[in-house]
N, C-alpha and C positions, 0 to 999 in steps of 0.2 A: 487638524491641529486648533489649539488651544491660542488665544491671543496674548502676545507676551508684550508688557508693559516694561517701556523703558525707565529704569529708575535712578540710573547712573548719574544723570545729567542733575535732575532733581535731587538726589541723594546729595550731591556736591553744593547745588544752592543751598539746601539745608543746612548744611554744616556751614556754610558763610554765615546764614541767617543767626545761627548760635551763635557763632563767634560774636557776631554785630550784637546780638541782644545780650550777650554776656557784658560786652563792655561798654554799652551805654543805656543799657536798661535803668541804670540809676535817674539817668537823666532826661527819661522821658517824664511827660505827664501821666498822670493816673487815669485818663481817657486813652491815653495812646498805646498805655500798657496794656488797657482791659480791651482794647480792639484787638490788639496783636493777639492778647491771650485767648480771646474766643477764635479767632481763626486759625491757632495753632492747634487747639481743641479738635476745631473741625476735620482739620487737617490730619491730626492724630487717630480721630472718629472713621474718618474717609481710608487710613491706612490700615488700619487693623479690621476693617470689612471688606478690605481687598485680600488682606492676610487671611481672616477665615475664608472666602470665598477661592483663592489660590490653592489654599491647603486641602478643601474639597475637593476642586478639578485633580488635584495631585492624588488624592486618593484613588480617585476614579480612575485616573491613568493605572496607579499600580494594580489597582484590581483586573484592569486589559490586560496589562504587561505578565501578571500572572496569568491569568487564562491563556493568552498566547504563548507562552512559554509551555503550559501543559499541552496545548493542541499540538505544538511541534512536535513536543516529546510522543506525544500520543501516535501522531501519523510517522514519525522515523520507527518506530515499532511495528507499526501496520507495513510498512513499507520494506522492514526487515524479512517481516512473516512472509509477503507476498513475494521476496526473492526468494524465501526458503521454499514455499510452494510451487513456484516456477521451476526451479531447478528439480523438485522431486518430480515435478510431469515431465520435465526432458528426461530425466532418468527412467520412468515409466515409457515414455516413447521410444525412446531406446532399447529396453526390453521387449517392448511390442515389436518392434523392426526385427528384432533377432530372432523372435520366438516364430513370425511368420516366416522368414527364411529357413528356420528349421522345419515347418511345415510345409514348405514347397518344395523341400527336398525331400522328405519322407512321402509326400503324394506322387512326385516324381517316381521316385522308386516303386510305389506300389501299383502305379500305373504301368512301368514296364513289366513288372511281375505279372499282373493280368496280362498284357499283353502277350505275355511268354505262355501262360495258361491257356489263353484263348488259340494260342498257334498250337499247343498241345492238344486240345481238345480237337482241333480242325484235324490233324492229322488221326487223331482216333475215330471222329466221324468217317472219314476216307476211308479208313480202313473197316469199319462196319460196314460201310456202303458196298464196298467191294464183297464183303463175307455175303451180304445179302443177295448181292447178285450172283455168289457162286452156287450153284444145286447142291444140296443135300450130299446126294451121294459123289459128289467130288470131293467134300470133305473127308470121306472116308478112303478116299484115293491118295489124299496126302499121307507124306512118310511122317506119319504121328498115329500114334495108339488109338483106339477108338473112345477111350476114355478123354483123351486129350482132345480129340476132334469134336465130342460132345461139349466139353466145358469150355473152349473157345468163345464161343457168343456170348457167356454167361461174366468169363473172365472181362471179357473186352466190357460189356455193360456196366459192369462192377468199375471199371476203370473212369469210365465216361461218367458216371454217376458221383466219383470222387472227384474227378477234374471239375465238374459243373459247380459241386459244393464250395468246393476252393474259389472257383470262380464268382460264385456267389457273394462268400465272404471276402473278397478283396474288393469286391463293388460295395459290399456296406462298408468296408473300411473308408474307401474313398470318399463315400457319402458324408460320412462320419468326419473327416477330415475338411471337407467342404464347408459344412457346418459350423465346423470350429473355426476354419480360416475366416468365414462372413462374420463369427462374430469377434474376432481379433481385429479383422479389420472397421468393425464399428466400434469398440474400443479404440483403437487409433484414431478416429475421426472424432469420436468426443474428447479423447485427450488432446488432439489440436486445438480444438474450439476451447477447451478450458485453458489452455498453453496461450493462446491469442487474446483469451479475456484476463489472463493476469497480466499478461505484458501492456496489455491498456490501463490495467487497473495501476502498474508499476509508473507508467508514464504520467497518469493522472495524480499519483499521489506525488512524485518527484514535483510535478508544477504545483501543486496546492502547498508541500513544504515550502518551495522556494517563496512563494508569495506570503505563507505565515511568517517565514524568518525573515522577510523584508518589511513586514507589517511590525513584526517583534522590534527589529532595529530603530525604526523611524519612533514607536512606542516608547523604546527605552531613552530616545535622544529626548522625547519630549517630557518624559519623566525629569531627566537630569536637567533639564530646562527649566522647569516649573520648582526644581528645588532649589537653581539660582535665582529666580525671582522670589522666593518664599525669603531665602537669606537677605535678598535686598530689602524686600519687606520689614521683615524683623528689626535691621539696622535703621530704615527709617521710622518705623515705630518707636524705636527706643530713643533717637534721636528727639523726635519731638515730643517725648513723655519727658526728657531732660530739659526740653524748651520749656515746655509748660511748667515743671516744677520752678524752673528759674524764674518766669515770668509769674508765678504765682507767688514767689518768695517776694518780691520786686513790687508787685501790687498791694502784697501786706505791709511791707515796708513804709510805703509810700502811706498808705490810709492810716497806719497808725504815727506818723509824723503829722498829721493834720489837725 
């Protein structure tokens, strides 16, 4: 915070001095007028110097205020963008959860189908084992034609191969589902990490905006205060200038009268 100079009391004193000067200047000696003129000129120089210095300080404050305003606007824009990104990540996370639920249901359905196929395959293998234990001549004793008896092992073998291929296909599907599920779970973990990072960034931006906004308010108050002091300095310099002119005229008249 820049130093504030109290010019109000000195302003009143200056006005009083000016009034006294205007009333009694004519009655003063030349030495007295000269001394007061020199003192007033010195005071005027100090006032002008203080005015120049304070105006320079006010320009600096104005630059700081402009920078702070720009920073606050930029930070607020970043905060809005971060909030939008966080919402997008939340939506993405929700979609990922939904996709995982669908995959879990699909995987369970395929596991059930695979179990059913395994059961059917087991029954077929049991039938093959029974046929394998049946003597060849017993096949011809069964109430079937010779051709049917001959084709039975072939048909069973074809069915077993078909069931085995279908089981292999289902196992491959389950493996693909497992890989996809792992990929989605990895994506969910990454999304959660990114979401937490964005939330932390939002908190940081909110705090930074609050600090910058407070500093902006303090700087704006300092800028306004500097403006008030400059106005007082301008008035003081104007009054001193008038007094210098009055004293100069009095001095000139006294010297002309000598």
